[in-house]
DORO-561541 format. One record per residue (C-alpha): residue in one letter; x, y, z. Coordinates in nm, 4 decimals. Example, Ala and Ser with C-alpha at 12.3 -4.5 7.8 and 13.67 -1.06 7.14 Angstrom:
  rest        c1        c2        c3
     A    1.2300   -0.4500    0.7800
     S    1.3670   -0.1060    0.7140
***
This chain:
  rest        c1        c2        c3
     M   12.0795  -10.9899    6.8465
     K   12.1360  -10.7283    6.5776
     N   11.8019  -10.5629    6.6570
     T   11.8886  -10.5634    7.0286
     L   12.2184  -10.3803    6.9599
     I   12.0401  -10.1194    6.7460
     L   11.7770  -10.0626    7.0175
     F   12.0480  -10.0294    7.2841
     S   12.2377   -9.7761    7.0691
     L   11.9212   -9.5678    7.0223
     I   11.8591   -9.5655    7.3990
     I   12.2167   -9.4455    7.4649
     L   12.1867   -9.1735    7.1975
     S   11.8524   -9.0575    7.3342
     F   11.9920   -9.0418    7.6885
     A   12.2958   -8.8425    7.5703
     C   12.0766   -8.5926    7.3852
     K   11.8511   -8.5543    7.6899
     Q   12.1537   -8.4853    7.9115
     E   12.2888   -8.2271    7.6654
     N   11.9516   -8.0516    7.6504
     Q   11.9338   -8.0459    8.0296
     K   12.2830   -7.8944    8.0401
     N   12.1833   -7.6224    7.7952
     V   11.8648   -7.5390    7.9861
     S   12.0587   -7.5188    8.3108
     S   12.3202   -7.2942    8.1475
     D   12.0506   -7.0618    8.0111
     K   11.8885   -7.0323    8.3535
     V   12.2204   -6.9457    8.5163
     S   12.2835   -6.6705    8.2607
     E   11.9518   -6.5070    8.3525
     I   12.0518   -6.4606    8.7174
     P   12.1534   -6.0926    8.7704
     V   12.5051   -6.0314    8.8982
     K   12.5052   -5.8655    9.2407
     I   12.7730   -5.6046    9.2916
     D   12.9294   -5.5993    9.6363
     Y   12.9276   -5.2366    9.7486
     P   13.0960   -5.1334   10.0730
     D   12.8591   -5.2013   10.3636
     A   12.8362   -4.8367   10.4670
     L   12.7613   -4.7280   10.1097
     D   12.4861   -4.9892   10.0921
     K   12.3325   -4.8231   10.3977
     V   12.3564   -4.4831   10.2295
     F   12.1705   -4.6177    9.9239
     D   11.9040   -4.7664   10.1519
     N   11.8657   -4.4375   10.3390
     H   11.7885   -4.2654   10.0085
     G   11.5255   -4.5137    9.8926
     S   11.7381   -4.8156    9.7882
     L   11.9142   -4.9172    9.4699
     D   11.6335   -5.1599    9.3901
     R   11.3888   -4.8698    9.3787
     W   11.6284   -4.6546    9.1758
     K   11.6755   -4.9275    8.9164
     T   11.3023   -4.9430    8.8462
     M   11.3077   -4.5817    8.7255
     K   11.3432   -4.5068    8.3546
     A   11.2999   -4.1294    8.3258
     M   11.3916   -3.8130    8.5155
     T   11.3263   -3.4410    8.4769
     F   11.4386   -3.1501    8.6934
     E   11.4835   -2.7746    8.6651
     I   11.7654   -2.5637    8.8039
     V   11.6390   -2.2249    8.9194
     K   11.8333   -1.9462    8.7473
     E   11.7892   -1.5711    8.7408
     D   11.7390   -1.5506    8.3637
     G   11.5058   -1.8512    8.3439
     N   11.5102   -2.2091    8.4661
     E   11.7300   -2.4706    8.3022
     K   11.5372   -2.7947    8.2410
     T   11.6948   -3.1395    8.2075
     I   11.5109   -3.4346    8.0501
     L   11.6913   -3.7668    8.0851
     D   11.6582   -4.1374    8.0074
     L   11.7976   -4.3128    8.3136
     N   11.8958   -4.6343    8.1345
     S   12.0753   -4.4919    7.8308
     R   12.1620   -4.1527    7.9881
     Y   12.0341   -3.9792    7.6737
     E   11.9699   -3.6186    7.7665
     R   11.8037   -3.2974    7.6516
     I   11.8680   -2.9627    7.8240
     E   11.6531   -2.6550    7.7638
     A   11.7676   -2.3159    7.8970
     S   11.6961   -1.9516    7.8210
     N   11.9894   -1.9101    7.5802
     F   12.0598   -2.2653    7.4596
     K   11.9319   -2.6160    7.4041
     S   12.1639   -2.9147    7.3956
     G   12.1485   -3.2913    7.4055
     F   12.2900   -3.6357    7.3500
     N   12.1138   -3.9219    7.1715
     G   12.3698   -4.1981    7.2168
     K   12.5546   -4.1003    6.9009
     D   12.5601   -3.7232    6.8593
     Y   12.6155   -3.4319    7.0944
     W   12.4348   -3.1216    6.9689
     V   12.3629   -2.7621    7.0642
     E   12.1327   -2.4761    6.9592
     A   12.2385   -2.1472    7.1156
     D   12.2387   -1.7697    7.0837
     T   12.5522   -1.5561    7.0920
     S   12.5464   -1.5312    7.4728
     Y   12.6152   -1.9031    7.5119
     K   12.9769   -1.9728    7.6088
     G   12.9431   -2.3314    7.7292
     N   13.0727   -2.6681    7.6106
     A   12.7718   -2.8890    7.5344
     K   12.9674   -3.2147    7.5370
     F   13.1345   -3.1419    7.8704
     Y   12.8012   -3.0308    8.0193
     T   12.6139   -3.3456    7.9117
     N   12.5041   -3.5413    8.2230
     L   12.7133   -3.3123    8.4460
     M   12.4334   -3.1605    8.6518
     F   12.2422   -3.4887    8.6426
     Y   12.5440   -3.6613    8.7930
     F   12.5668   -3.4085    9.0758
     Y   12.1907   -3.4181    9.1264
     A   12.1292   -3.7949    9.1212
     M   12.3654   -3.8662    9.4082
     P   12.4182   -4.1080    9.5696
     F   12.2614   -4.3459    9.3142
     V   12.4966   -4.2671    9.0244
     L   12.7796   -4.3948    9.2429
     A   12.6446   -4.7452    9.1797
     D   12.7207   -4.7248    8.8046
     D   12.9304   -4.9920    8.6340
     G   13.3095   -4.9582    8.6228
     I   13.3504   -4.7903    8.9622
     V   13.6280   -4.8664    9.2108
     Y   13.5584   -4.7962    9.5799
     T   13.8338   -4.7103    9.8303
     E   13.7875   -4.5962   10.1877
     A   13.8726   -4.2266   10.2115
     E   14.0094   -4.0082   10.4877
     P   13.7118   -3.8716   10.6866
     L   13.6033   -3.5141   10.6182
     I   13.5870   -3.2952   10.9278
     F   13.3685   -2.9867   10.9005
     E   13.2485   -2.7682   11.1880
     D   13.3646   -3.0351   11.4368
     V   13.1610   -3.3115   11.2737
     T   13.3433   -3.6120   11.1260
     Y   13.2004   -3.7554   10.8036
     P   13.3366   -4.0968   10.6932
     G   13.3529   -4.1592   10.3207
     Y   13.4735   -4.3376   10.0107
     R   13.6885   -4.2396    9.7173
     I   13.5235   -4.3176    9.3839
     S   13.7452   -4.3812    9.0808
     Y   13.6738   -4.5368    8.7416
     D   13.8102   -4.8132    8.5245
     D   13.9854   -4.6987    8.2071
     G   13.7468   -4.6112    7.9260
     V   13.4445   -4.5497    8.1520
     G   13.2663   -4.2290    8.0494
     I   13.4110   -3.9159    7.8912
     S   13.6407   -3.8440    8.1867
     P   13.7556   -4.1707    8.3472
     K   14.0291   -3.9854    8.5371
     D   13.7696   -3.7899    8.7364
     E   13.7394   -3.8815    9.1029
     Y   13.4604   -3.8348    9.3560
     Y   13.4522   -3.8506    9.7349
     I   13.1217   -3.9325    9.9023
     H   13.0909   -3.8544   10.2737
     Y   12.7940   -3.9426   10.4901
     D   12.6461   -3.8861   10.8335
     P   12.7773   -4.1763   11.0473
     K   12.4574   -4.1867   11.2552
     T   12.1899   -4.1712   10.9847
     Y   12.3873   -4.2796   10.6746
     E   12.2441   -3.9840   10.4865
     M   12.4772   -3.8437   10.2206
     A   12.6342   -3.5181   10.3407
     W   12.9187   -3.4127   10.1077
     L   13.0585   -3.4741    9.7617
     G   13.4188   -3.3976    9.6727
     Y   13.5084   -3.4031    9.3040
     T   13.7857   -3.3388    9.0543
     V   13.7423   -3.2207    8.6949
     T   13.9761   -3.3436    8.4193
     Y   13.7683   -3.3309    8.0990
     R   13.9411   -3.0479    7.9151
     S   14.2994   -3.1538    7.9897
     Q   14.2456   -3.5321    8.0267
     K   14.5102   -3.5076    8.3003
     K   14.4439   -3.6294    8.6516
     S   14.3705   -3.3419    8.8890
     D   14.4504   -3.3097    9.2585
     K   14.2234   -3.0079    9.3058
     L   13.8986   -3.0864    9.4859
     G   13.5664   -2.9049    9.4679
     W   13.3047   -2.9610    9.7373
     I   12.9243   -2.9736    9.7369
     R   12.7155   -3.0006   10.0519
     Y   12.4016   -3.2168   10.0491
     N   12.1762   -3.1269   10.3404
     D   11.8454   -3.0320   10.1798
     W   11.6406   -3.3331   10.0691
     S   11.2931   -3.4273    9.9548
     T   11.1330   -3.7572    9.8482
     Y   11.0203   -3.8106    9.4883
     N   10.8499   -4.1380    9.3979
     G   11.0179   -4.3159    9.6879
     L   11.3667   -4.1714    9.6310
     K   11.5363   -3.9118    9.8503
     L   11.6909   -3.6518    9.6165
     P   11.8246   -3.2980    9.6705
     K   11.6047   -2.9883    9.6836
     S   11.9206   -2.7802    9.6586
     L   12.2975   -2.8163    9.6321
     T   12.5490   -2.5852    9.7961
     W   12.8957   -2.5371    9.6480
     Y   13.1729   -2.4377    9.8886
     K   13.4925   -2.2403    9.8566
     T   13.7990   -2.4492    9.9389
     E   14.1323   -2.4151   10.1095
     D   14.3901   -2.6961   10.1082
     N   14.1265   -2.9120    9.9356
     K   13.8808   -2.8701   10.2251
     P   13.5467   -2.6854   10.2225
     T   13.5508   -2.3508   10.4005
     E   13.2496   -2.1263   10.3319
     V   12.9460   -2.1165   10.1036
     R   13.0133   -2.0067    9.7462
     N   12.6660   -2.0483    9.5949
     T   12.3500   -2.2592    9.6156
     R   12.1364   -2.3982    9.3329
     E   11.7710   -2.4874    9.3884
     F   11.6030   -2.7745    9.2010
     V   11.2304   -2.7709    9.1190
     G   10.9908   -2.9631    8.8962
     V   11.1578   -3.2911    8.9902
     K   11.0041   -3.6092    8.8526
     V   11.1308   -3.9668    8.8431
     S   10.9188   -4.2250    8.6660
     E   10.8979   -4.5919    8.5784
     N   10.7776   -4.4847    8.2324
     A   11.0377   -4.4022    7.9674
     F   11.0188   -4.1017    7.7370
     A   10.9211   -4.1444    7.3730
     E   11.2159   -4.2395    7.1500
     D   11.2075   -3.9127    6.9531
     T   11.2489   -3.7028    7.2697
     F   11.6249   -3.7058    7.2208
     D   11.6402   -3.6631    6.8421
     V   11.8756   -3.3945    6.7107
     P   11.6606   -3.0917    6.6110
     A   11.6789   -2.9621    6.2576
     G   11.9360   -2.6840    6.2419
     A   12.1223   -2.7874    6.5576
     K   12.5008   -2.7861    6.5504
     L   12.6775   -3.1168    6.6157
     V   12.9567   -3.1019    6.8731
     E   13.2799   -3.2932    6.8187
***
């Protein structure tokens, strides 16, 4: 009888352990399932028109050059970490996840920290509007030259990025779901919310490694926060997006560079 009770107890203990192990395995499997973010339906269609978010998320590296009169400005960027290195005729700057740095001659009047990721963010539309911490709200349509462009207001949760009070407005062609306009505010220097909108037109595209990205961007003058006429256009060349990441030392701070607070 005593031996029977001991055997029964061992069976119960073994069964309990097996159940606990099964629970742990199941829990681990659940944690491996990626969380799907619910974007607005129309914005999902915009992403798909430009090559899809799934395709974008396979990319690890990007380079592009902005054509300038005194020499092209080249951006080298890690798409996962957003580490960046910029090389221009009168300065070099970068960010390695910890330090912002700059090497420049006396003609440089920029702010390396403010400029970090700025042109990348404008360039990598619409995909950067799928970043974490974004809040989507339907916006008033933009009407330009008798064409109505629906859109969304993009705002950020507190603590997201250097300028969480910045806002963006993406507007798209209602027939093709191709991105057409970007409205934006700038608050970095003051950290105060701005009501003044700038506008960029996106109507010149090319496909790079399966992703539709701009060949040029056109900034517009504004009146009453609406675009009016062309101010200037920037052309982008040497564009590459790749599934292969850059070497780790690509973003190291160069000897002699000045760190930016």
